[in-house]
Each structure stands twice: as structure tokens, then as C-alpha cells.
C-alpha positions as MATLAB code, in Angstrom:
seq = 'XXXXXXXXXXXXXXXXXXXXXXXXXXXXXXXXXXXXXXXXXXXXXXXXXXXXXXXXXXXXXXXXXXXXXXXXXXXXXXXXXXXXXXXXXXXXXXXXXXXXXXXXXXXXXXXXXXXXXXXXXXXXXXXXXXXXXXXXXXXXXXXXXXXXXXXXXXXXXXXXXXXXXXXXXXXXXXXXXXXXXXXXXXXXXXXXXXXXXXXXXXXXXXXXXXXXXXXXXXXXXXXXXXXXXXXXXXXXXXXXXXXX';
ca = [
      58.363  -49.931  -35.612;
      60.174  -50.657  -38.555;
      58.720  -53.261  -40.851;
      60.528  -55.983  -42.368;
      60.963  -56.675  -45.662;
      63.001  -59.113  -47.986;
      64.410  -58.700  -50.857;
      65.152  -61.368  -53.065;
      67.498  -60.506  -56.094;
      66.802  -62.514  -58.859;
      69.344  -61.010  -60.931;
      73.339  -59.689  -60.908;
      73.802  -56.328  -62.777;
      76.025  -56.171  -65.868;
      79.358  -55.509  -64.702;
      79.918  -52.070  -66.048;
      76.696  -51.115  -64.187;
      78.047  -52.469  -60.696;
      80.376  -50.201  -59.534;
      77.351  -47.515  -59.303;
      74.193  -49.033  -58.832;
      75.384  -52.098  -57.157;
      72.432  -54.155  -57.484;
      68.822  -54.349  -57.503;
      68.592  -54.960  -54.068;
      70.504  -51.813  -53.039;
      68.103  -50.023  -55.497;
      65.415  -50.658  -53.543;
      66.405  -49.922  -50.423;
      67.596  -46.390  -51.844;
      64.134  -45.712  -53.299;
      62.174  -46.920  -50.021;
      64.416  -44.559  -47.624;
      62.429  -41.639  -49.721;
      59.173  -42.644  -48.646;
      57.478  -41.939  -45.327;
      57.046  -45.420  -43.745;
      60.211  -47.383  -41.289;
      61.312  -50.218  -42.886;
      64.393  -52.245  -42.748;
      65.159  -54.654  -45.880;
      67.262  -57.548  -46.173;
      68.739  -58.841  -49.549;
      69.297  -62.638  -50.653;
      70.470  -63.175  -54.087;
      68.031  -65.901  -55.328;
      69.858  -66.511  -58.190;
      73.046  -67.637  -56.287;
      71.088  -69.640  -54.089;
      70.898  -67.510  -51.137;
      67.401  -67.483  -49.050;
      66.663  -66.653  -45.770;
      66.622  -69.347  -43.312;
      63.885  -70.991  -41.588;
      63.816  -69.284  -38.582;
      63.537  -65.443  -40.266;
      60.370  -63.687  -40.315;
      58.974  -61.303  -42.746;
      55.661  -58.553  -43.215;
      56.942  -59.216  -47.208;
      58.785  -60.802  -49.680;
      59.513  -58.439  -52.711;
      60.754  -60.207  -55.714;
      62.757  -57.958  -58.116;
      63.419  -57.461  -62.027;
      66.015  -59.197  -64.189;
      67.344  -60.348  -67.464;
      65.536  -63.925  -66.903;
      62.290  -64.707  -68.367;
      59.597  -65.247  -66.025;
      58.501  -68.346  -67.731;
      61.728  -69.690  -68.398;
      62.543  -72.994  -66.515;
      66.476  -72.369  -64.998;
      66.680  -74.696  -61.939;
      67.114  -71.397  -59.806;
      63.767  -70.191  -61.108;
      61.748  -73.491  -60.314;
      63.637  -73.104  -56.740;
      61.985  -69.545  -56.562;
      58.999  -70.515  -57.708;
      58.424  -73.125  -54.948;
      59.624  -71.186  -52.406;
      57.033  -68.580  -52.997;
      54.287  -70.873  -53.846;
      54.849  -72.041  -50.557;
      54.651  -68.654  -48.701;
      51.568  -67.555  -50.508;
      50.295  -70.421  -48.723;
      51.342  -69.676  -45.913;
      49.689  -66.412  -46.212;
      52.679  -64.023  -46.363;
      52.537  -60.711  -48.545;
      54.287  -60.689  -51.787;
      55.028  -57.841  -53.756;
      56.792  -58.012  -57.510;
      58.177  -55.632  -59.994;
      58.972  -56.482  -63.801;
      60.185  -59.926  -63.618;
      58.372  -60.916  -59.737;
      55.473  -59.119  -61.421;
      55.584  -61.767  -64.100;
      56.528  -64.434  -62.016;
      53.812  -64.254  -59.665;
      50.868  -64.066  -62.303;
      52.168  -67.105  -63.568;
      52.878  -68.587  -60.203;
      49.347  -68.158  -59.294;
      47.256  -68.849  -62.270;
      47.856  -66.105  -64.616;
      50.061  -66.228  -68.172;
      53.658  -64.294  -68.818;
      55.290  -64.512  -72.247;
      56.995  -62.861  -74.957;
      54.724  -59.009  -75.895;
      54.083  -58.903  -79.523;
      53.816  -55.347  -78.845;
      57.623  -55.931  -78.658;
      59.872  -53.878  -76.026;
      58.912  -51.255  -74.009;
      61.700  -48.764  -72.639;
      62.103  -45.515  -71.246;
      58.669  -43.615  -69.408;
      55.271  -45.106  -69.602;
      52.332  -43.796  -68.188;
      49.426  -46.407  -66.920;
      45.944  -45.098  -65.754;
      44.679  -46.334  -62.991;
      41.606  -48.949  -63.302;
      40.929  -49.652  -59.294;
      41.742  -47.428  -55.965;
      42.305  -48.492  -52.630;
      42.735  -47.634  -49.308;
      47.069  -47.870  -49.522;
      46.684  -46.509  -52.560;
      48.044  -43.138  -50.960;
      48.833  -40.329  -51.933;
      46.261  -40.876  -54.908;
      47.182  -40.303  -58.875;
      45.138  -39.924  -61.635;
      47.644  -41.782  -63.299;
      50.551  -43.396  -63.012;
      54.388  -43.170  -64.855;
      57.192  -45.391  -64.689;
      60.703  -46.433  -66.225;
      60.140  -49.521  -68.021;
      62.598  -52.034  -69.625;
      60.642  -55.151  -70.309;
      60.011  -57.572  -73.877;
      57.945  -60.173  -71.626;
      54.260  -59.221  -70.503;
      51.621  -60.329  -67.937;
      49.187  -61.795  -70.963;
      46.352  -63.048  -68.476;
      46.268  -62.172  -65.076;
      45.104  -65.086  -61.936;
      41.727  -65.351  -61.413;
      41.191  -63.534  -58.327;
      43.583  -60.319  -59.148;
      42.435  -57.419  -59.710;
      43.812  -54.543  -62.606;
      45.553  -51.361  -60.530;
      47.206  -49.438  -63.804;
      46.598  -50.347  -67.501;
      47.958  -48.717  -70.676;
      47.192  -49.865  -74.286;
      50.795  -51.296  -74.580;
      50.203  -53.408  -71.585;
      47.292  -53.860  -70.123;
      47.867  -55.861  -66.805;
      50.806  -53.300  -65.945;
      50.057  -53.621  -62.202;
      47.808  -55.692  -59.974;
      46.741  -56.786  -56.860;
      45.249  -59.815  -55.472;
      43.333  -59.231  -52.103;
      46.037  -57.945  -49.292;
      48.318  -60.259  -50.183;
      49.673  -59.698  -53.274;
      51.097  -56.132  -55.392;
      53.083  -56.043  -58.537;
      53.367  -53.616  -60.771;
      55.589  -54.121  -64.479;
      57.352  -50.763  -64.203;
      60.648  -50.241  -62.326;
      60.031  -47.682  -59.300;
      63.700  -48.602  -58.428;
      65.446  -47.273  -61.528;
      66.425  -43.540  -62.215;
      66.747  -41.898  -65.210;
      70.595  -42.195  -65.452;
      70.048  -46.127  -64.794;
      67.227  -46.156  -67.743;
      69.852  -44.173  -70.109;
      72.611  -46.667  -69.399;
      70.297  -50.060  -70.631;
      69.113  -48.001  -73.608;
      72.711  -47.256  -74.355;
      73.907  -51.143  -73.786;
      70.937  -52.195  -75.534;
      70.631  -49.542  -78.921;
      71.546  -52.406  -81.292;
      69.092  -54.943  -80.099;
      66.496  -52.094  -79.563;
      66.644  -50.386  -83.131;
      67.099  -46.451  -83.546;
      63.437  -45.927  -83.643;
      62.670  -47.655  -79.823;
      66.145  -46.403  -78.451;
      65.469  -42.459  -79.533;
      61.914  -42.947  -78.386;
      63.060  -44.108  -74.589;
      66.042  -41.427  -74.688;
      63.515  -38.597  -75.753;
      60.918  -40.194  -72.579;
      63.445  -39.788  -70.216;
      62.874  -36.108  -69.922;
      59.573  -37.181  -68.536;
      59.509  -37.293  -64.224;
      58.359  -40.724  -62.911;
      56.415  -41.964  -59.678;
      58.776  -44.899  -58.315;
      58.292  -43.134  -54.732;
      54.317  -43.134  -54.804;
      54.596  -46.765  -56.161;
      57.314  -47.568  -53.321;
      54.673  -45.367  -50.342;
      51.937  -47.872  -52.002;
      53.866  -51.109  -51.126;
      54.652  -50.390  -47.874;
      51.283  -49.076  -47.353;
      49.926  -51.966  -48.606;
      52.111  -54.335  -46.385;
      51.818  -52.403  -43.464;
      47.581  -52.368  -44.199;
      45.244  -54.204  -41.807;
      41.557  -55.086  -43.275;
      39.194  -54.204  -41.667;
      38.378  -56.910  -38.650;
      41.579  -58.231  -39.062;
      43.836  -57.997  -35.331;
      47.664  -56.763  -36.086;
      49.791  -59.791  -35.808;
      51.489  -59.441  -32.228;
];
């Protein structure tokens, strides 16, 4: 039986990228189709006020990346925070990427803010700081495509760091068997990262732009993270019965 995943899309792609990439919801669907666990996805653009109806049930809710700041006060962000806190209190599984990673940390007692380290772009490698049964296939180090100038600077009290680097100490974390988040973008592909770098070249400055472009020669582990996410969603701790 397929897992049912609700994708809460928190952005609309730039006009010049829409034709090729559609949106983050579609990018995640393409990514998850490359991993072995069967799953079905429904995308809701919460930026436009689109949410599941009360009678719809999902195995997990995934919050995507966004150009918006996780610490912003836009009405749609406040609505999303209320929705996610309600889902968390109900015991639903929550997944977060980039903006979603930061928003969930903020919502659950941590802190996210503009990073003093500046922009992170291109590919970035992290040391794995923890192991869990759902982290299969296991890797010694994790490399992901990134594009962010905000970071989680304090984790919620009950969170465990999974991946870390000097540049981004809280690059991935989980909260028990309920929340799993990554700063990097498993759904990105190299061509999309190149397009973003080109669009932001002036804002980034030549040094960061050139370094980011050069880093795209390296592969990334997006499909590994996708599999970890689906294993996390389907994982049942010992002693816990499977929902009927």
C-alpha cells in the first residue's frame, strides 16, 4: 500500500523557471519517484491559501522551500504555523526542507534567522552526527544542493542533530519519530541550481557565484534523503502498533 504524503508548497517559482520545473511540489514528486517506497502525493499551495479538507488523511505532511523568510510575519506564514502546530499536536508526521526545516524548528521552540555566514549555494557536504533505523542506505557523509541565507541557529529542546558542517551546524534534525527536516534541497537538480545561481549572480557577488558554480561538478544525495524521508514516515518504533 502506498504512503499518502501531503506536500504543503510554500512558494511560486520565478516566471522564467515555471515552464521547465512547474513548482516545488512537482519537483518533489519527481524526486520521490526515484526511491523504492511506494507513495502518492497531493500538492497544496499554502501561499495561495490552499489546504487539505478536514476529512483528508495523510501519512505525513511535507513543507517545501520558499523565497520567504521562515521568521516572516506574512499572513499566509502565520496561517501555516497554526496549521502545522495543530498537526504536530495531533501526532502527525512532519517533514521540512529549507524554509520548512527552519519554520518547524522555529515553531517547536528553536530559532531561525538570517545567517551571519551569508549565502550558501551549490553543493555542500555535511558530517552525519547521528544514526537511526530509517537512515538507509547509510552514508558516512551527506552532500546536498543548497540555496539559503537563513539558518536554524537553535534547535527545539527535544531535537537531535543528524547532519552538520562548520557552515551550517544544524543542517538536519529529527524530533523523535515525528519530525524530520533538512536545510539542503534533495529535490533540486544541478540545472535548477545553475539557473538560480545565474538569476542571483549580482546579489551573490562574483566570489560566491563562481564557487557555487564550480561546486556543481559534484554529485548530491537527494535520492538518499528522499528514501530516508519515506522510511521515516513508514517507520514504526518497537512496541507501536501500525494504524489500521
